[in-house]
Structure formats: structure tokens, C-alpha cells
MOPAC internal coordinates of N, CA, C and O (Angstrom, degrees):
PM7 1SCF
backbone

  N    0.0000 0     0.00 0     0.00 0    0    0    0
  C    1.4731 1     0.00 0     0.00 0    1    0    0
  C    1.5463 1   107.97 1     0.00 0    2    1    0
  O    1.2310 1   121.17 1   -44.59 1    3    2    1
  N    1.2300 1   115.37 1   135.41 1    3    2    1
  C    1.4728 1   121.11 1   179.20 1    5    3    2
  C    1.5321 1   112.53 1   -84.81 1    6    5    3
  O    1.2310 1   120.10 1   -51.41 1    7    6    5
  N    1.3328 1   117.42 1   128.59 1    7    6    5
  C    1.4649 1   117.88 1   175.14 1    9    7    6
  C    1.4484 1   110.53 1  -107.07 1   10    9    7
  O    1.2310 1   121.95 1   -34.11 1   11   10    9
  N    1.3431 1   113.87 1   145.89 1   11   10    9
  C    1.4561 1   119.74 1  -176.86 1   13   11   10
  C    1.5113 1   108.68 1  -112.44 1   14   13   11
  O    1.2310 1   121.57 1   -32.02 1   15   14   13
  N    1.3387 1   114.61 1   147.98 1   15   14   13
  C    1.5077 1   121.03 1   175.73 1   17   15   14
  C    1.4868 1   105.66 1   -69.60 1   18   17   15
  O    1.2310 1   119.26 1   -20.37 1   19   18   17
  N    1.3217 1   119.01 1   159.63 1   19   18   17
  C    1.4678 1   121.49 1   177.30 1   21   19   18
  C    1.5225 1   111.60 1   -58.67 1   22   21   19
  O    1.2310 1   119.67 1   140.67 1   23   22   21
  N    1.2932 1   118.23 1   -39.33 1   23   22   21
  C    1.4638 1   120.11 1   175.93 1   25   23   22
  C    1.5679 1   113.56 1   -59.73 1   26   25   23
  O    1.2310 1   121.11 1   131.50 1   27   26   25
  N    1.3401 1   115.48 1   -48.50 1   27   26   25
  C    1.4359 1   121.92 1   174.83 1   29   27   26
  C    1.4667 1   114.34 1   -58.64 1   30   29   27
  O    1.2310 1   121.96 1   133.34 1   31   30   29
  N    1.3385 1   113.86 1   -46.66 1   31   30   29
  C    1.4404 1   123.30 1   177.52 1   33   31   30
  C    1.4870 1   112.49 1   -55.04 1   34   33   31
  O    1.2310 1   120.70 1   133.92 1   35   34   33
  N    1.3099 1   116.26 1   -46.08 1   35   34   33
  C    1.5184 1   120.84 1  -179.62 1   37   35   34
  C    1.5376 1   110.27 1   -67.02 1   38   37   35
  O    1.2310 1   120.36 1   142.97 1   39   38   37
  N    1.3403 1   116.92 1   -37.03 1   39   38   37
  C    1.4445 1   122.24 1   176.37 1   41   39   38
  C    1.5753 1   109.70 1   -62.70 1   42   41   39
  O    1.2310 1   120.40 1   132.39 1   43   42   41
  N    1.3011 1   116.84 1   -47.61 1   43   42   41
  C    1.5094 1   121.63 1   176.21 1   45   43   42
  C    1.5089 1   109.89 1   -56.21 1   46   45   43
  O    1.2310 1   119.13 1   131.59 1   47   46   45
  N    1.3465 1   119.27 1   -48.41 1   47   46   45
  C    1.4555 1   121.92 1  -174.77 1   49   47   46
  C    1.5404 1   106.49 1   -65.70 1   50   49   47
  O    1.2310 1   119.08 1   136.13 1   51   50   49
  N    1.3525 1   119.37 1   -43.87 1   51   50   49
  C    1.4372 1   121.04 1  -176.12 1   53   51   50
  C    1.4988 1   109.45 1   -63.93 1   54   53   51
  O    1.2310 1   120.24 1   138.30 1   55   54   53
  N    1.3400 1   117.14 1   -41.70 1   55   54   53
  C    1.5339 1   118.15 1   178.08 1   57   55   54
  C    1.5227 1   110.17 1   -63.84 1   58   57   55
  O    1.2310 1   119.78 1   139.93 1   59   58   57
  N    1.2795 1   118.03 1   -40.07 1   59   58   57
  C    1.4450 1   122.29 1   178.46 1   61   59   58
  C    1.5046 1   110.41 1   -60.91 1   62   61   59
  O    1.2310 1   121.41 1   131.44 1   63   62   61
  N    1.2548 1   114.90 1   -48.56 1   63   62   61
  C    1.5304 1   120.14 1  -179.14 1   65   63   62
  C    1.5721 1   109.03 1   -64.58 1   66   65   63
  O    1.2310 1   121.37 1   138.97 1   67   66   65
  N    1.3583 1   114.98 1   -41.03 1   67   66   65
  C    1.4336 1   115.24 1   179.90 1   69   67   66
  C    1.5566 1   111.14 1   -64.93 1   70   69   67
  O    1.2310 1   120.00 1   142.25 1   71   70   69
  N    1.3486 1   117.61 1   -37.75 1   71   70   69
  C    1.4378 1   119.73 1   178.06 1   73   71   70
  C    1.5445 1   110.23 1   -65.79 1   74   73   71
  O    1.2310 1   119.05 1   140.87 1   75   74   73
  N    1.2835 1   119.41 1   -39.13 1   75   74   73
  C    1.4442 1   121.64 1  -179.04 1   77   75   74
  C    1.5269 1   108.34 1   -69.10 1   78   77   75
  O    1.2310 1   118.40 1   135.05 1   79   78   77
  N    1.3082 1   120.66 1   -44.95 1   79   78   77
  C    1.4765 1   121.79 1   176.59 1   81   79   78
  C    1.4910 1   111.44 1   -63.84 1   82   81   79
  O    1.2310 1   120.13 1   141.66 1   83   82   81
  N    1.3072 1   117.36 1   -38.34 1   83   82   81
  C    1.5177 1   118.41 1  -178.49 1   85   83   82
  C    1.4995 1   107.23 1   -66.47 1   86   85   83
  O    1.2310 1   119.19 1   137.39 1   87   86   85
  N    1.3307 1   119.16 1   -42.61 1   87   86   85
  C    1.4951 1   119.90 1   178.30 1   89   87   86
  C    1.5150 1   110.30 1   -63.71 1   90   89   87
  O    1.2310 1   118.03 1   134.72 1   91   90   89
  N    1.2677 1   121.36 1   -45.28 1   91   90   89
  C    1.4608 1   122.44 1  -174.79 1   93   91   90
  C    1.5511 1   111.00 1   -70.19 1   94   93   91
  O    1.2310 1   119.37 1   143.15 1   95   94   93
  N    1.3046 1   118.81 1   -36.85 1   95   94   93
  C    1.4163 1   117.22 1  -171.18 1   97   95   94
  C    1.5226 1   116.16 1   -99.21 1   98   97   95
  O    1.2310 1   122.17 1   165.42 1   99   98   97
  N    1.3734 1   113.45 1   -14.58 1   99   98   97
  C    1.4576 1   115.42 1   177.16 1  101   99   98
  C    1.4844 1   118.12 1  -112.07 1  102  101   99
  O    1.2310 1   122.51 1   158.00 1  103  102  101
  N    1.3618 1   112.81 1   -22.00 1  103  102  101
  C    1.5073 1   114.46 1  -178.48 1  105  103  102
  C    1.4990 1   109.46 1   -98.92 1  106  105  103
  O    1.2310 1   117.99 1   160.85 1  107  106  105
  N    1.2623 1   121.43 1   -19.15 1  107  106  105
  C    1.4843 1   120.69 1  -178.76 1  109  107  106
  C    1.5582 1   107.56 1  -126.60 1  110  109  107
  O    1.2310 1   122.12 1   -72.44 1  111  110  109
  N    1.3023 1   113.55 1   107.56 1  111  110  109
  C    1.4988 1   121.72 1   177.68 1  113  111  110
  C    1.5275 1   109.44 1   -86.50 1  114  113  111
  O    1.2310 1   120.99 1   -57.35 1  115  114  113
  N    1.2894 1   115.71 1   122.65 1  115  114  113
  C    1.4508 1   118.38 1   176.75 1  117  115  114
  C    1.4581 1   108.94 1   -87.87 1  118  117  115
  O    1.2310 1   118.62 1   -39.28 1  119  118  117
  N    1.3518 1   120.24 1   140.72 1  119  118  117
  C    1.4159 1   124.58 1  -178.53 1  121  119  118
  C    1.5056 1   110.19 1  -149.59 1  122  121  119
  O    1.2310 1   121.18 1   -22.84 1  123  122  121
  N    1.3106 1   115.34 1   157.16 1  123  122  121
  C    1.4664 1   120.63 1   176.93 1  125  123  122
  C    1.5394 1   110.06 1  -106.78 1  126  125  123
  O    1.2310 1   118.89 1   -47.82 1  127  126  125
  N    1.2010 1   119.72 1   132.18 1  127  126  125
  C    1.4483 1   125.57 1   179.23 1  129  127  126
  C    1.4875 1   110.80 1  -125.26 1  130  129  127
  O    1.2310 1   119.44 1   -44.76 1  131  130  129
  N    1.3327 1   118.68 1   135.24 1  131  130  129
  C    1.5120 1   121.48 1   175.91 1  133  131  130
  C    1.5100 1   106.50 1   -97.23 1  134  133  131
  O    1.2310 1   122.88 1   -50.77 1  135  134  133
  N    1.3802 1   112.09 1   129.23 1  135  134  133
  C    1.4205 1   118.02 1   178.86 1  137  135  134
  C    1.5138 1   108.75 1  -130.21 1  138  137  135
  O    1.2310 1   120.24 1   -28.41 1  139  138  137
  N    1.3532 1   117.14 1   151.59 1  139  138  137
  C    1.5086 1   116.94 1   172.25 1  141  139  138
  C    1.5452 1   108.09 1   -63.15 1  142  141  139
  O    1.2310 1   120.56 1   -28.87 1  143  142  141
  N    1.2812 1   116.53 1   151.13 1  143  142  141
  C    1.5203 1   119.41 1  -179.51 1  145  143  142
  C    1.5514 1   114.44 1   -52.62 1  146  145  143
  O    1.2310 1   122.26 1   135.28 1  147  146  145
  N    1.3060 1   113.27 1   -44.72 1  147  146  145
  C    1.5044 1   117.96 1  -176.74 1  149  147  146
  C    1.5096 1   111.90 1   -62.77 1  150  149  147
  O    1.2310 1   121.11 1   139.27 1  151  150  149
  N    1.3160 1   115.49 1   -40.73 1  151  150  149
  C    1.5376 1   118.57 1   175.00 1  153  151  150
  C    1.4837 1   112.25 1   -62.08 1  154  153  151
  O    1.2310 1   121.28 1   133.79 1  155  154  153
  N    1.2947 1   115.16 1   -46.21 1  155  154  153
  C    1.4675 1   121.80 1   179.71 1  157  155  154
  C    1.5548 1   110.80 1   -60.08 1  158  157  155
  O    1.2310 1   120.79 1   138.28 1  159  158  157
  N    1.2711 1   116.09 1   -41.72 1  159  158  157
  C    1.4916 1   119.39 1  -179.21 1  161  159  158
  C    1.5436 1   110.30 1   -69.34 1  162  161  159
  O    1.2310 1   120.74 1   141.23 1  163  162  161
  N    1.2714 1   116.20 1   -38.77 1  163  162  161
  C    1.4426 1   121.59 1   177.51 1  165  163  162
  C    1.5450 1   112.00 1   -65.07 1  166  165  163
  O    1.2310 1   121.40 1   137.80 1  167  166  165
  N    1.2701 1   114.92 1   -42.20 1  167  166  165
  C    1.5134 1   122.79 1   178.30 1  169  167  166
  C    1.5094 1   107.56 1   -65.29 1  170  169  167
  O    1.2310 1   120.27 1   137.39 1  171  170  169
  N    1.3003 1   117.10 1   -42.61 1  171  170  169
  C    1.5138 1   119.85 1  -179.26 1  173  171  170
  C    1.4773 1   109.59 1   -63.06 1  174  173  171
  O    1.2310 1   118.58 1   138.27 1  175  174  173
  N    1.3674 1   120.31 1   -41.73 1  175  174  173
  C    1.4389 1   125.36 1  -177.53 1  177  175  174
  C    1.5800 1   108.86 1   -69.08 1  178  177  175
  O    1.2310 1   121.85 1   138.48 1  179  178  177
  N    1.3655 1   114.07 1   -41.52 1  179  178  177
  C    1.3730 1   114.86 1  -178.67 1  181  179  178
  C    1.5620 1   114.06 1   -67.76 1  182  181  179
  O    1.2310 1   121.30 1   141.18 1  183  182  181
  N    1.2834 1   115.11 1   -38.82 1  183  182  181
  C    1.4862 1   118.35 1   176.45 1  185  183  182
  C    1.4866 1   109.84 1   -61.84 1  186  185  183
  O    1.2310 1   119.49 1   136.37 1  187  186  185
  N    1.4064 1   118.58 1   -43.63 1  187  186  185
  C    1.4541 1   119.49 1   178.81 1  189  187  186
  C    1.5304 1   109.99 1   -60.67 1  190  189  187
  O    1.2310 1   120.10 1   134.90 1  191  190  189
  N    1.3477 1   117.42 1   -45.10 1  191  190  189
  C    1.4579 1   121.38 1  -174.79 1  193  191  190
  C    1.5541 1   108.74 1   -64.76 1  194  193  191
  O    1.2310 1   119.31 1   150.69 1  195  194  193
  N    1.3404 1   118.91 1   -29.31 1  195  194  193
  C    1.4897 1   124.13 1  -172.58 1  197  195  194
  C    1.5399 1   103.02 1   -93.01 1  198  197  195
  O    1.2310 1   117.04 1   166.90 1  199  198  197
  N    1.2700 1   123.24 1   -13.10 1  199  198  197
  C    1.4451 1   123.00 1   176.39 1  201  199  198
  C    1.5084 1   111.65 1    75.94 1  202  201  199
  O    1.2310 1   120.95 1  -150.30 1  203  202  201
  N    1.3289 1   115.79 1    29.70 1  203  202  201
  C    1.4763 1   121.01 1   179.49 1  205  203  202
  C    1.5323 1   110.20 1  -124.04 1  206  205  203
  O    1.2310 1   119.04 1   -11.62 1  207  206  205
  N    1.2228 1   119.43 1   168.38 1  207  206  205
  C    1.4139 1   124.86 1   176.36 1  209  207  206
  C    1.5240 1   110.32 1   -76.12 1  210  209  207
  O    1.2310 1   122.35 1   -24.52 1  211  210  209
  N    1.3286 1   113.10 1   155.48 1  211  210  209
  C    1.4988 1   117.55 1   175.31 1  213  211  210
  C    1.5440 1   109.79 1   -59.83 1  214  213  211
  O    1.2310 1   119.69 1   140.87 1  215  214  213
  N    1.2888 1   118.19 1   -39.13 1  215  214  213
  C    1.4480 1   121.35 1   177.34 1  217  215  214
  C    1.5139 1   111.60 1   -59.79 1  218  217  215
  O    1.2310 1   120.76 1   135.81 1  219  218  217
  N    1.3263 1   116.15 1   -44.19 1  219  218  217
  C    1.4882 1   120.48 1   178.13 1  221  219  218
  C    1.5471 1   111.32 1   -60.57 1  222  221  219
  O    1.2310 1   122.56 1   136.02 1  223  222  221
  N    1.3916 1   112.69 1   -43.98 1  223  222  221
  C    1.4845 1   118.29 1   178.55 1  225  223  222
  C    1.5045 1   109.12 1   -57.19 1  226  225  223
  O    1.2310 1   120.03 1   126.86 1  227  226  225
  N    1.3005 1   117.54 1   -53.14 1  227  226  225
  C    1.4837 1   123.19 1  -177.70 1  229  227  226
  C    1.4953 1   108.68 1   -57.94 1  230  229  227
  O    1.2310 1   119.18 1   132.74 1  231  230  229
  N    1.3209 1   119.16 1   -47.26 1  231  230  229
  C    1.4548 1   123.82 1  -178.08 1  233  231  230
  C    1.5484 1   111.02 1   -57.82 1  234  233  231
  O    1.2310 1   121.54 1   130.28 1  235  234  233
  N    1.3969 1   114.67 1   -49.72 1  235  234  233
  C    1.4226 1   120.85 1  -177.11 1  237  235  234
  C    1.5672 1   106.38 1   -62.81 1  238  237  235
  O    1.2310 1   118.09 1   137.55 1  239  238  237
  N    1.3125 1   121.24 1   -42.45 1  239  238  237
  C    1.4055 1   121.83 1  -176.06 1  241  239  238
  C    1.4526 1   111.07 1   -67.60 1  242  241  239
  O    1.2310 1   119.12 1   146.27 1  243  242  241
  N    1.3303 1   119.28 1   -33.73 1  243  242  241
  C    1.4949 1   122.72 1   178.69 1  245  243  242
  C    1.5993 1   109.70 1   -71.53 1  246  245  243
  O    1.2310 1   121.23 1   140.13 1  247  246  245
  N    1.2943 1   115.24 1   -39.87 1  247  246  245
  C    1.4704 1   118.75 1   177.65 1  249  247  246
  C    1.5482 1   109.84 1   -61.46 1  250  249  247
  O    1.2310 1   120.83 1   133.16 1  251  250  249
  N    1.3120 1   116.02 1   -46.84 1  251  250  249
  C    1.4660 1   118.12 1   179.02 1  253  251  250
  C    1.5351 1   113.17 1   -64.52 1  254  253  251
  O    1.2310 1   119.48 1   140.25 1  255  254  253
  N    1.3394 1   118.60 1   -39.75 1  255  254  253
  C    1.4176 1   123.19 1   177.30 1  257  255  254
  C    1.4779 1   110.88 1   -60.48 1  258  257  255
  O    1.2310 1   120.40 1   131.74 1  259  258  257
  N    1.2878 1   116.84 1   -48.26 1  259  258  257
  C    1.4187 1   123.62 1  -176.01 1  261  259  258
  C    1.5275 1   110.03 1   -67.06 1  262  261  259
  O    1.2310 1   119.11 1   143.54 1  263  262  261
  N    1.3341 1   119.31 1   -36.46 1  263  262  261
  C    1.4468 1   120.15 1   177.30 1  265  263  262
  C    1.5108 1   109.98 1   -70.57 1  266  265  263
  O    1.2310 1   119.89 1   142.56 1  267  266  265
  N    1.3134 1   117.81 1   -37.44 1  267  266  265
  C    1.4449 1   120.38 1  -177.82 1  269  267  266
  C    1.5508 1   112.99 1   -72.50 1  270  269  267
  O    1.2310 1   120.57 1   149.40 1  271  270  269
  N    1.2371 1   116.52 1   -30.60 1  271  270  269
  C    1.4848 1   121.22 1  -171.81 1  273  271  270
  C    1.5380 1   113.33 1  -111.47 1  274  273  271
  O    1.2310 1   118.64 1   172.28 1  275  274  273
  N    1.2267 1   120.20 1    -7.72 1  275  274  273
  C    1.4573 1   120.35 1  -176.73 1  277  275  274
  C    1.5691 1   107.37 1   -89.27 1  278  277  275
  O    1.2310 1   121.07 1   -53.40 1  279  278  277
  N    1.3111 1   115.56 1   126.60 1  279  278  277
  C    1.4894 1   120.32 1  -174.80 1  281  279  278
  C    1.4802 1   113.91 1   -57.63 1  282  281  279
  O    1.2310 1   121.05 1   146.53 1  283  282  281
  N    1.2939 1   115.60 1   -33.47 1  283  282  281
  C    1.4862 1   120.69 1   177.13 1  285  283  282
  C    1.4730 1   112.98 1   -57.16 1  286  285  283
  O    1.2310 1   121.76 1   132.19 1  287  286  285
  N    1.3410 1   114.24 1   -47.81 1  287  286  285
  C    1.5101 1   121.10 1  -178.98 1  289  287  286
  C    1.4773 1   110.26 1   -69.57 1  290  289  287
  O    1.2310 1   121.62 1   141.13 1  291  290  289
  N    1.3571 1   114.51 1   -38.87 1  291  290  289
  C    1.5494 1   115.90 1  -179.94 1  293  291  290
  C    1.5217 1   107.34 1   -66.63 1  294  293  291
  O    1.2310 1   117.88 1   137.71 1  295  294  293
  N    1.3019 1   121.65 1   -42.29 1  295  294  293
  C    1.4194 1   119.27 1   177.16 1  297  295  294
  C    1.5115 1   114.79 1   -61.65 1  298  297  295
  O    1.2310 1   120.64 1   139.38 1  299  298  297
  N    1.2804 1   116.39 1   -40.62 1  299  298  297
  C    1.5198 1   125.38 1   177.84 1  301  299  298
  C    1.5026 1   108.48 1   -59.12 1  302  301  299
  O    1.2310 1   120.15 1   133.05 1  303  302  301
  N    1.3658 1   117.32 1   -46.95 1  303  302  301
  C    1.4718 1   120.53 1  -177.00 1  305  303  302
  C    1.5592 1   109.83 1   -67.91 1  306  305  303
  O    1.2310 1   119.72 1   139.68 1  307  306  305
  N    1.3990 1   118.15 1   -40.32 1  307  306  305
  C    1.4461 1   120.40 1   177.00 1  309  307  306
  C    1.5310 1   110.29 1   -63.59 1  310  309  307
  O    1.2310 1   120.37 1   141.20 1  311  310  309
  N    1.3039 1   116.90 1   -38.80 1  311  310  309
  C    1.4665 1   118.14 1   179.37 1  313  311  310
  C    1.5224 1   109.24 1   -65.23 1  314  313  311
  O    1.2310 1   120.56 1   142.26 1  315  314  313
  N    1.2993 1   116.53 1   -37.74 1  315  314  313
  C    1.5285 1   116.49 1   178.59 1  317  315  314
  C    1.5355 1   109.93 1   -66.45 1  318  317  315
  O    1.2310 1   120.36 1   141.41 1  319  318  317
  N    1.2606 1   116.92 1   -38.59 1  319  318  317
  C    1.4874 1   119.83 1   179.50 1  321  319  318
  C    1.5193 1   113.29 1   -67.49 1  322  321  319
  O    1.2310 1   121.97 1   131.34 1  323  322  321
  N    1.3486 1   113.83 1   -48.66 1  323  322  321
  C    1.4932 1   120.73 1  -173.68 1  325  323  322
  C    1.5766 1   108.56 1  -101.46 1  326  325  323
  O    1.2310 1   121.08 1  -128.23 1  327  326  325
  N    1.3255 1   115.54 1    51.77 1  327  326  325
  C    1.5041 1   119.68 1   176.60 1  329  327  326
  C    1.4985 1   108.12 1   -80.78 1  330  329  327
  O    1.2310 1   120.92 1     0.16 1  331  330  329
  N    1.3096 1   115.85 1  -179.84 1  331  330  329
  C    1.4891 1   122.92 1  -178.59 1  333  331  330
  C    1.5189 1   112.09 1   -57.06 1  334  333  331
  O    1.2310 1   119.83 1   144.12 1  335  334  333
  N    1.2693 1   117.93 1   -35.88 1  335  334  333
  C    1.4963 1   119.55 1  -179.12 1  337  335  334
  C    1.5660 1   110.38 1   -65.08 1  338  337  335
  O    1.2310 1   120.28 1   145.17 1  339  338  337
  N    1.2955 1   117.08 1   -34.83 1  339  338  337
  C    1.4398 1   122.79 1   177.42 1  341  339  338
  C    1.5759 1   111.37 1   -58.99 1  342  341  339
  O    1.2310 1   120.57 1   137.91 1  343  342  341
  N    1.3156 1   116.52 1   -42.09 1  343  342  341
  C    1.4591 1   120.88 1  -175.05 1  345  343  342
  C    1.5495 1   105.98 1   -79.05 1  346  345  343
  O    1.2310 1   119.62 1   141.79 1  347  346  345
  N    1.3499 1   118.32 1   -38.21 1  347  346  345
  C    1.4343 1   119.90 1   179.11 1  349  347  346
  C    1.4964 1   112.94 1   -53.71 1  350  349  347
  O    1.2310 1   122.48 1   140.14 1  351  350  349
  N    1.4196 1   112.86 1   -39.86 1  351  350  349
  C    1.4648 1   114.95 1  -179.70 1  353  351  350
  C    1.4280 1   116.58 1   -60.55 1  354  353  351
  O    1.2310 1   118.86 1   151.90 1  355  354  353
  N    1.3691 1   119.78 1   -28.10 1  355  354  353
  C    1.4337 1   124.34 1  -179.15 1  357  355  354
  C    1.5512 1   112.24 1   -98.18 1  358  357  355
  O    1.2310 1   119.16 1   177.19 1  359  358  357
  N    1.2807 1   119.20 1    -2.81 1  359  358  357
  C    1.4541 1   124.29 1  -176.94 1  361  359  358
  C    1.4989 1   109.99 1   -52.92 1  362  361  359
  O    1.2310 1   118.60 1   126.07 1  363  362  361
  N    1.3622 1   120.26 1   -53.93 1  363  362  361
  C    1.4890 1   118.81 1  -176.56 1  365  363  362
  C    1.5588 1   113.03 1   -61.29 1  366  365  363
  O    1.2310 1   120.62 1   146.05 1  367  366  365
  N    1.2931 1   116.42 1   -33.95 1  367  366  365
  C    1.4617 1   118.84 1   179.49 1  369  367  366
  C    1.5330 1   109.68 1   -70.30 1  370  369  367
  O    1.2310 1   120.79 1   139.58 1  371  370  369
  N    1.4200 1   116.09 1   -40.42 1  371  370  369
  C    1.3870 1   121.87 1   176.64 1  373  371  370
  C    1.5442 1   112.18 1   -59.56 1  374  373  371
  O    1.2310 1   121.41 1   132.79 1  375  374  373
  N    1.3453 1   114.92 1   -47.21 1  375  374  373
  C    1.4095 1   119.54 1  -178.91 1  377  375  374
  C    1.5635 1   111.32 1   -64.68 1  378  377  375
  O    1.2310 1   120.43 1   144.09 1  379  378  377
  N    1.3382 1   116.79 1   -35.91 1  379  378  377
  C    1.5122 1   121.02 1   179.02 1  381  379  378
  C    1.5291 1   105.24 1   -68.40 1  382  381  379
  O    1.2310 1   119.51 1   138.04 1  383  382  381
  N    1.2343 1   118.54 1   -41.96 1  383  382  381
  C    1.4974 1   118.72 1   179.76 1  385  383  382
  C    1.5065 1   112.99 1   -63.61 1  386  385  383
  O    1.2310 1   121.78 1   136.74 1  387  386  385
  N    1.2759 1   114.20 1   -43.26 1  387  386  385
  C    1.4821 1   118.83 1   175.24 1  389  387  386
  C    1.5203 1   114.08 1   -59.73 1  390  389  387
  O    1.2310 1   120.78 1   138.39 1  391  390  389
  N    1.3119 1   116.11 1   -41.61 1  391  390  389
  C    1.4585 1   121.37 1   178.33 1  393  391  390
  C    1.5493 1   108.63 1   -66.27 1  394  393  391
  O    1.2310 1   118.62 1   140.14 1  395  394  393
  N    1.2372 1   120.23 1   -39.86 1  395  394  393
  C    1.4655 1   126.27 1   179.03 1  397  395  394
  C    1.5468 1   109.32 1   -59.87 1  398  397  395
  O    1.2310 1   120.65 1   135.55 1  399  398  397
  N    1.3527 1   116.36 1   -44.45 1  399  398  397
  C    1.3867 1   121.26 1  -176.04 1  401  399  398
  C    1.5638 1   109.34 1   -69.08 1  402  401  399
  O    1.2310 1   121.14 1   143.29 1  403  402  401
  N    1.3108 1   115.42 1   -36.71 1  403  402  401
  C    1.4675 1   119.50 1   179.51 1  405  403  402
  C    1.5306 1   109.52 1   -66.18 1  406  405  403
  O    1.2310 1   121.69 1   137.67 1  407  406  405
  N    1.4262 1   114.37 1   -42.33 1  407  406  405
  C    1.4734 1   117.34 1  -178.38 1  409  407  406
  C    1.5519 1   109.91 1   -67.02 1  410  409  407
  O    1.2310 1   122.03 1   142.32 1  411  410  409
  N    1.3309 1   113.72 1   -37.68 1  411  410  409
  C    1.5153 1   114.93 1  -176.49 1  413  411  410
  C    1.5048 1   111.23 1   -73.88 1  414  413  411
  O    1.2310 1   118.13 1   154.88 1  415  414  413
  N    1.3603 1   121.17 1   -25.12 1  415  414  413
  C    1.4008 1   121.61 1  -175.41 1  417  415  414
  C    1.5797 1   114.07 1  -110.13 1  418  417  415
  O    1.2310 1   121.28 1  -168.91 1  419  418  417
  N    1.3519 1   115.17 1    11.09 1  419  418  417
  C    1.5030 1   117.14 1  -175.08 1  421  419  418
  C    1.5121 1   112.45 1   -65.55 1  422  421  419
  O    1.2310 1   118.93 1   154.45 1  423  422  421
  N    1.3208 1   119.65 1   -25.55 1  423  422  421
  C    1.5012 1   121.98 1   176.25 1  425  423  422
  C    1.4910 1   117.69 1   -98.97 1  426  425  423
  O    1.2310 1   122.19 1  -179.27 1  427  426  425
  N    1.3807 1   113.42 1     0.73 1  427  426  425
  C    1.4856 1   118.09 1   178.54 1  429  427  426
  C    1.5222 1   112.26 1   -70.62 1  430  429  427
  O    1.2310 1   121.27 1   -38.83 1  431  430  429
  N    1.2737 1   115.17 1   141.17 1  431  430  429
  C    1.4545 1   121.76 1   179.57 1  433  431  430
  C    1.6132 1   104.23 1  -106.97 1  434  433  431
  O    1.2310 1   121.21 1   -61.22 1  435  434  433
  N    1.1826 1   115.29 1   118.78 1  435  434  433
  C    1.4327 1   120.11 1  -176.74 1  437  435  434
  C    1.4337 1   109.06 1   -99.27 1  438  437  435
  O    1.2310 1   120.10 1   180.00 1  439  438  437

């Protein structure tokens, strides 16, 4: 078993307390929100059914809402869907369509 000097022990305790305080006061913001009673009761029941805290339910709901409605996330999702691979899939069809148009309009006088 490793023994610490009183000075080292105090330093370890201070670092542990600092880490706990840092976690509590910077990673978790406490806030008050006013909700209609029926929404609060539904949220309470949902959290219980899911086996999570009310805070976790609200946090998850806000994350999903922000992702769904924030333009940055919408653009990111669209970019993921319409990446280069998406366009490569339709390239042969596009080329065939272009060739058909050229063939159909080769004798047109504009």
C-alpha cells in the first residue's frame, strides 16, 4: 500500500475537490424552466418509463431539437446524404440522358 505525506495527501484531496467542483459547475448548467402542468406530468412519466432522470430527458430532448432545427446540423446531414458517392451512382444515367438529348436535337436549328 502506498502512503502519502500530509502535503501530498492535501494536494490529492484538493485536486479531487477541484475536479468535482469543475464537473458540477461547468459541465452541468442548472436552469429553471416554466412548463404547463400537463407537459410536466407527461415528461415525468416518460422519464420514469425510460428509467432516466427528468434532467436527462430534458437534455436529450433539447439535443434532438437543436439537431433537427439548427441550420448547421441540417446542412451537415444534407452533405452526408448528397456526397460524391450519391452523384456517382446517377452519373451513367445522367450521361445517357445527355447523349439522348444530343441525339434528339442534332438537327435542330436554333
